Each structure stands twice: as C-alpha cells, then as structure tokens.
C-alpha positions as CSV (number, residue, x, y, z in Angstrom):
1,M,101.0,115.1,148.8
2,S,103.8,113.9,146.6
3,R,107.5,114.6,147.3
4,S,107.5,117.1,144.5
5,E,105.0,119.1,146.6
6,F,107.2,119.4,149.7
7,A,108.6,122.6,148.3
8,K,105.2,124.2,148.9
9,A,105.3,123.4,152.6
10,K,104.8,126.6,154.6
11,R,105.4,125.1,158.1
12,V,108.0,122.5,158.8
13,V,108.8,120.6,162.0
14,V,112.3,119.2,162.3
15,K,113.0,116.5,164.9
16,I,116.7,115.6,165.7
17,G,117.5,112.5,167.7
18,S,119.8,112.0,170.7
19,S,122.4,109.9,169.0
20,L,122.8,112.5,166.3
21,L,123.0,115.5,168.6
22,T,125.5,113.9,171.0
23,A,127.7,112.1,168.5
24,G,126.6,108.7,169.8
25,G,126.9,109.8,173.4
26,R,130.3,111.6,173.3
27,G,128.9,115.1,174.0
28,L,127.1,117.6,171.9
29,N,128.1,117.4,168.2
30,T,128.5,121.1,167.7
31,V,129.7,120.8,164.1
32,A,126.7,118.9,163.1
33,I,124.4,121.2,165.0
34,A,125.8,124.2,163.2
35,G,125.1,122.4,159.9
36,W,121.5,121.7,160.8
37,V,120.9,125.2,162.0
38,A,122.3,126.6,158.7
39,Q,119.9,124.3,156.8
40,M,116.9,125.6,158.9
41,V,118.0,129.2,158.4
42,A,118.0,128.5,154.6
43,L,114.4,127.4,154.9
44,R,113.5,130.5,156.8
45,K,115.1,132.6,154.0
46,Q,112.7,130.7,151.6
47,G,109.8,132.1,153.7
48,K,109.0,128.9,155.5
49,E,108.3,128.6,159.2
50,V,110.5,126.2,161.1
51,I,110.1,124.5,164.5
52,L,112.8,122.4,165.9
53,V,112.0,119.5,168.3
54,S,115.2,118.4,170.0
55,S,116.2,115.4,171.9
56,G,119.5,115.2,173.7
57,S,119.0,116.8,177.1
58,V,119.4,113.5,179.0
59,A,122.2,112.3,176.8
60,E,124.1,115.6,177.2
61,G,123.5,115.5,180.9
62,M,124.9,112.0,181.0
63,C,128.1,113.3,179.4
64,R,128.4,116.2,181.8
65,L,127.8,114.0,184.8
66,G,130.1,111.2,183.6
67,L,127.3,108.6,183.4
68,K,128.0,105.7,181.2
69,T,124.5,104.2,180.9
70,R,121.1,105.9,180.8
71,P,119.6,106.2,184.3
72,K,116.5,104.1,185.0
73,L,115.3,106.0,188.1
74,L,113.0,108.9,187.2
75,H,114.6,111.5,189.5
76,E,118.1,110.6,188.0
77,L,116.7,111.1,184.5
78,Q,115.2,114.4,185.5
79,A,118.6,115.5,187.1
80,A,120.5,114.6,183.9
81,A,117.9,116.4,181.8
82,S,118.3,119.5,183.9
83,V,122.0,119.6,183.5
84,G,122.0,118.7,179.8
85,Q,119.3,121.2,178.8
86,M,121.7,124.1,179.7
87,G,124.2,123.1,177.1
88,L,121.6,122.0,174.5
89,V,119.8,125.4,174.5
90,R,123.0,127.4,174.5
91,V,124.5,125.8,171.5
92,F,121.3,126.1,169.5
93,D,120.8,129.8,170.5
94,D,124.4,130.6,169.7
95,N,124.2,129.1,166.2
96,F,120.9,130.8,165.3
97,Q,122.3,134.1,166.6
98,Q,125.2,133.8,164.2
99,H,122.6,133.9,161.4
100,G,120.7,136.8,162.9
101,L,117.8,134.7,164.1
102,H,116.4,134.3,167.6
103,A,115.6,130.9,169.1
104,A,113.1,130.3,171.9
105,Q,113.1,127.4,174.4
106,V,109.7,125.7,174.8
107,L,109.4,122.8,177.3
108,L,106.2,120.7,177.1
109,T,104.7,117.8,178.9
110,H,101.9,115.6,177.6
111,D,99.5,117.3,180.0
112,D,100.1,120.6,178.2
113,L,98.7,119.2,175.0
114,S,95.9,117.1,176.5
115,N,94.4,119.9,178.6
116,R,92.3,122.2,176.4
117,Q,93.4,125.5,178.0
118,R,97.1,124.5,177.9
119,Y,96.7,123.3,174.4
120,L,95.5,126.7,173.3
121,N,98.2,128.5,175.3
122,A,100.9,126.3,173.8
123,R,99.5,126.8,170.3
124,S,99.2,130.5,170.7
125,T,102.7,130.9,172.0
126,L,104.2,128.9,169.2
127,L,102.3,130.7,166.5
128,T,103.2,134.1,168.0
129,L,106.9,133.1,168.0
130,L,106.7,132.1,164.4
131,Q,105.0,135.5,163.6
132,F,108.0,137.2,165.2
133,G,110.4,135.2,163.0
134,V,111.7,133.2,166.0
135,V,112.6,129.5,165.7
136,P,111.1,127.6,168.6
137,V,113.3,124.9,170.0
138,I,111.1,122.3,171.8
139,N,111.9,119.6,174.1
140,E,110.0,117.4,176.5
141,N,110.1,118.9,180.0
142,D,112.1,116.0,181.4
143,A,113.1,117.9,184.5
144,V,109.5,117.9,185.9
145,A,107.5,115.4,183.9
146,T,106.3,112.4,185.9
147,E,106.1,108.9,184.5
148,E,102.4,109.2,183.8
149,I,102.7,112.3,181.7
150,R,105.9,111.6,179.7
151,F,105.6,111.6,176.0
152,G,107.8,108.5,176.0
153,D,110.0,109.7,173.2
154,N,110.6,112.9,171.3
155,D,109.4,111.3,168.0
156,T,105.9,111.4,169.6
157,L,106.6,114.9,170.8
158,G,107.5,116.0,167.2
159,A,104.3,114.5,165.9
160,L,102.1,116.2,168.5
161,V,103.8,119.5,167.8
162,A,103.1,119.0,164.1
163,N,99.4,118.5,165.0
164,L,99.5,121.4,167.3
165,V,100.7,123.9,164.8
166,E,99.2,122.2,161.7
167,A,102.6,121.7,160.1
168,D,102.7,120.6,156.5
169,L,105.8,118.4,156.9
170,L,107.5,116.6,159.8
171,I,111.2,115.6,159.2
172,I,112.6,113.1,161.6
173,L,116.4,113.0,161.4
174,T,118.0,109.8,162.6
175,D,121.3,107.8,162.5
176,Q,119.8,105.5,159.8
177,L,119.3,106.0,156.1
178,G,115.6,105.6,156.6
179,L,113.2,102.7,157.1
180,F,114.3,99.3,155.6
181,T,112.4,96.1,154.8
182,G,114.3,94.5,157.7
183,D,117.0,95.3,160.2
184,P,120.1,96.0,157.9
185,G,122.3,94.9,160.7
186,V,120.8,91.5,160.7
187,Y,119.6,91.2,157.1
188,P,122.2,92.3,154.6
189,D,119.7,92.1,151.7
190,A,117.2,94.5,153.5
191,K,116.2,97.4,151.1
192,L,115.4,101.0,151.9
193,I,111.7,101.8,151.7
194,S,111.5,105.1,149.7
195,E,107.8,105.7,150.1
196,I,104.9,103.9,151.8
197,S,101.5,104.6,153.2
198,V,101.5,105.5,156.8
199,N,98.9,102.8,157.5
200,D,100.6,100.0,155.5
201,S,100.7,96.9,157.6
202,L,104.3,96.2,156.4
203,L,105.5,99.0,158.7
204,D,104.5,97.0,161.8
205,A,106.5,94.1,160.6
206,V,109.7,96.0,160.0
207,A,109.7,98.4,163.0
208,G,112.5,97.9,165.6
209,E,113.6,99.3,168.9
210,S,116.4,101.8,169.6
211,R,119.9,100.1,169.8
212,S,121.9,103.2,170.8
213,G,120.8,103.2,174.4
214,L,120.7,107.0,174.4
215,G,117.2,107.8,173.3
216,R,113.9,106.1,174.0
217,G,113.0,105.7,170.3
218,G,113.6,103.4,167.4
219,M,111.8,102.9,164.1
220,Y,108.7,101.8,165.9
221,T,108.3,105.2,167.6
222,K,109.0,107.0,164.3
223,I,106.3,105.0,162.6
224,R,103.9,105.7,165.4
225,A,104.9,109.4,165.2
226,A,104.2,109.5,161.5
227,R,100.7,108.0,162.1
228,L,100.1,110.6,164.8
229,A,101.2,113.4,162.5
230,S,99.0,112.2,159.7
231,R,95.9,112.9,161.8
232,S,96.4,116.5,161.0
233,G,97.4,115.7,157.4
234,A,101.2,116.3,157.9
235,A,103.6,114.3,155.8
236,T,106.5,112.6,157.5
237,V,110.0,111.8,156.2
238,I,112.5,109.7,158.2
239,A,115.9,110.8,156.9
240,P,119.6,110.4,157.7
241,G,120.8,113.4,159.8
242,A,124.3,113.0,158.6
243,G,123.4,113.5,154.9
244,E,124.7,116.6,153.2
245,N,122.1,119.4,153.3
246,I,119.6,116.7,154.3
247,I,116.8,119.1,155.5
248,G,117.0,121.1,152.3
249,S,117.0,117.9,150.2
250,V,113.9,116.6,151.9
251,V,112.0,119.9,151.4
252,A,113.2,120.1,147.8
253,G,111.5,116.7,147.2
254,K,114.6,114.6,146.6
255,E,114.4,110.9,147.0
256,V,116.1,110.6,150.4
257,G,115.0,108.7,153.4
258,T,111.6,107.2,153.8
259,Y,108.4,109.1,153.0
260,L,105.4,108.0,155.1
261,V,102.4,109.2,153.1
262,P,99.4,110.5,155.2
263,D,96.0,109.1,154.3
264,I,94.1,112.4,154.6
265,E,94.6,116.0,153.4
266,P,95.4,118.6,156.1
267,L,92.1,120.6,155.8
268,A,90.0,117.4,155.8
269,A,91.9,116.1,158.9
270,R,91.3,119.4,160.8
271,K,87.7,119.5,159.8
272,R,87.1,115.9,160.9
273,W,88.8,116.5,164.2
274,L,86.9,119.7,165.1
275,A,83.6,118.6,163.6
276,G,83.3,115.1,164.9
277,Q,85.8,114.1,167.6
278,L,85.2,116.7,170.3
279,Q,82.1,117.2,172.4
280,I,80.3,120.5,172.0
281,R,80.2,122.4,175.3
282,G,78.3,125.6,174.3
283,K,76.7,127.7,171.6
284,L,77.3,131.2,170.2
285,V,74.5,132.9,168.3
286,I,76.1,135.2,165.7
287,D,74.7,138.0,163.6
288,Q,74.4,138.0,159.8
289,G,77.5,140.1,159.5
290,A,79.6,137.5,161.3
291,V,78.0,134.7,159.2
292,K,79.0,136.5,156.0
293,V,82.6,137.2,157.3
294,L,83.1,133.5,158.3
295,R,81.7,132.1,155.0
296,S,83.1,134.5,152.4
297,Q,86.3,135.8,154.0
298,G,87.5,132.9,156.1
299,K,88.3,135.2,159.0
300,S,88.2,134.7,162.8
301,L,85.1,135.1,164.8
302,L,85.1,138.4,166.8
303,A,83.1,139.0,169.9
304,V,81.4,142.0,168.2
305,G,79.5,139.6,166.0
306,V,78.1,137.5,168.9
307,K,74.4,138.1,169.9
308,A,74.2,135.5,172.7
309,V,76.2,133.0,174.6
310,Q,74.7,129.7,175.7
311,G,76.0,126.8,177.9
312,Q,78.9,126.4,180.3
313,F,82.3,126.0,178.9
314,E,86.0,126.7,179.6
315,R,88.6,128.3,177.4
316,G,89.8,125.9,174.7
317,E,86.6,123.8,174.6
318,L,84.5,123.3,171.5
319,V,81.5,125.5,170.8
320,S,78.9,125.7,168.0
321,C,78.3,128.9,166.1
322,V,74.7,129.3,164.9
323,D,72.9,132.1,163.1
324,E,69.9,133.9,164.5
325,A,67.6,131.3,163.0
326,G,69.4,128.5,164.8
327,A,71.2,127.0,161.7
328,E,74.8,125.8,162.6
329,I,77.4,127.7,160.7
330,A,80.7,126.6,162.3
331,R,82.4,125.0,165.2
332,G,85.6,126.0,166.9
333,L,87.8,126.1,170.0
334,I,86.9,129.2,172.0
335,N,89.5,131.5,173.5
336,Y,87.4,132.6,176.5
337,G,85.3,130.8,179.1
338,A,81.5,131.2,179.1
339,Q,81.4,133.9,181.7
340,E,84.0,136.0,180.0
341,A,82.3,135.4,176.6
342,K,79.0,136.7,177.9
343,L,80.7,139.9,179.2
344,I,82.4,140.6,175.9
345,A,79.7,139.5,173.5
346,G,78.8,142.3,171.0
347,K,81.9,144.2,172.1
348,S,85.0,145.3,170.4
349,S,88.3,143.8,171.4
350,S,89.5,147.3,172.5
351,E,87.0,147.0,175.4
352,F,88.2,143.6,176.6
353,E,90.7,145.0,179.1
354,I,88.1,147.3,180.6
355,L,85.4,144.6,180.8
356,L,87.6,141.7,181.9
357,G,90.7,143.3,183.3
358,Y,92.9,141.6,180.7
359,C,92.9,140.7,177.0
360,D,94.2,137.2,176.2
361,D,93.1,137.1,172.6
362,Q,91.5,139.6,170.3
363,E,89.5,136.9,168.6
364,L,86.8,134.9,170.3
365,I,87.6,131.9,168.0
366,H,90.7,132.1,165.8
367,R,90.2,131.0,162.2
368,D,92.9,128.3,162.7
369,N,90.6,126.7,165.3
370,L,87.4,127.1,163.5
371,V,85.8,125.0,160.8
372,L,82.8,125.9,158.6
373,L,79.9,123.4,158.4
374,S,77.6,125.3,156.0
C-alpha cells in the first residue's frame, strides 16, 4: 500500500502516547485531546471506522496522586492506573459526546488475546461496537494485569488490536516528528525517515528507548509494533501528535511522519495465518449449498449447512470445512465448541436458544474468521 492509498482505509487504529496525553506529565492535555477527538470524528464522517488505543492512565494517576517518578512496584502501578483511568475515560467520553458520538471503554490484557475464546469475545465486542457507530477507547488493563501478562507498552497493544480487528492502518502518535536515522538529540545531522520497509535492518540500528520516563515505549517499541501490525497486513505510520490535523493528514496520504511499509497484503496475511499457523482441532462436513455460498458469495458459514461435526474443539479454535466427498473447502475459527456445534448442526439460528439455552453468535464461523482453500 502506498501513502496515496491510505484514503481508502476502512478501519483505522489510532494510538496516542502518554507524554502527549498528559502534556509531558503535567496532567491530561484536554485541549490536545479535544483536537484529536475532532480529527477522529472527521474520519467517522468519511465513513471510516476508528478505534482509539490510549496510554496515559498511569501518567494521569501519577499526577492525581502527586507522584514525581513512575512507580516501579507492580501494585503501585496498578493503583496509579486505577486512579488515572477515571479521568482518562471521562475526558474522552465528554469530547466524543460533544460531537454526538458514543465512546466505549475496553480494557484488555495479553491473556485476552492469546486465549482463543477471549480473542473471539474481544473481536466480536469491538466489531459490534463499530457496527453501532461507537468509538472504542482501549487501554491495557493495568489495574489487574500481572507482570507475566502485561503487554509491556501500548504500542504493542495498538498493534495487537490492529491484528484483532484487521485494521487497514495503524497511526502511532508520538512526541517526535517520526523515526530518524539517529537520535536527533545526539546527532544534529540525523534525518527523518519518510518511508521504509517494516523489516529493513536499518530500523534496528536507529531504534531508541523512551526518554520521557512516563511511558514504557520508545522508537524500539513502535518499530516492534509496526512489525506486529504487518502480520495482518496493516500499514503503520509513526507521526507527531502535535501536528495540525495530523490524523487527517496521515489518512489523506500526506508526507508526514514515518511510514513503515508492511511486507504482505492484508488478505494474504489473514490467509497465511488461518491456513498455516494454527492447529486444526476438528472438522465440519458441509452440504453443497453451503459450499456454493462460501465460494461464490463470500458469506459466513451457518449451522444449517452443516451435515456432521467431527473432533473435539473449543470455541475459537480452528476447524476444517470439507464437502461431502471429503475435499477441504475452507478453514476458520468456530464460534461454538464441539458439543454445541453437534446440537445445532443443520439447524437455523432461530433454534439456537431453544437447543442451547443461549445464542452467542448466529454464524457458526463468521466470514471474517474464515479463509477459502479451494
């Protein structure tokens, strides 16, 4: 994807760093936040879906608690995050409300995205919020996350969210103009890198750590995030948050910040992930009507088209879809476990609640979680 194609992006993830949100640690920068919200609202008016990944809960909590340096003890970080999250969410919600939009708070831990069932739950929730026209405001669940399941920085969280919702574009706003050939504070002749492949070895040589003392990031984590985002084909731009209409400028394809070019197209990335990097846990035998719908119409797999269910699997695991002759047609992440799938096979979704006592999803495999193989 070239910069000129950014305007075609349908789904955009915007990540804003702690030093920007808290004016370098002096408390929430409400003026700047109002500006970023207005820019995201403008994208919504263009028909784009927007997800915000926000840092700043710990930094805001530090301000409220009068802490001068970032806590090192986990329980102190969690306490600061709990206090700061209150103000952070309120200011975003107030600003979106002024534009007639609803925001939704979503707190995630690494475990939510590594566990198959929680992955599907998180994905379904976010996509449903987008369908309702809501702007999800996502932060790491610092108040409860333990050291073993922390994302480590919200740049990584932004990338994982971009993977989760298959975003076209990840915009990481920072207090720098972008990525330079060297630390501009040390090397006055360092030049801004306008565009570079996400896997270029030069990136490892120029990456640095955070110097603000507020966040856990730095250019190194932003580069790592861009590489993570590229796994699903998402493009990443590291851009200066203080720039005028910076979000709109990036989406319009203007030469601002640093564009880290993914090495694979989104559809190919999704197909590679589903087809080759997950272990198949079960098999669904589907009728010819379902085969035709999947191949020619690109729709989701409904239970009514399933003739038989084989294997033992849980919700969110990968299953193979074969025709009645045994030829593999597709693979996908299933919305129901094996026992539930056997009960609803061949049935209409209107019968799910009677058969199961609940209806989590109308589709057995949603089209976004399914890839055709033949």
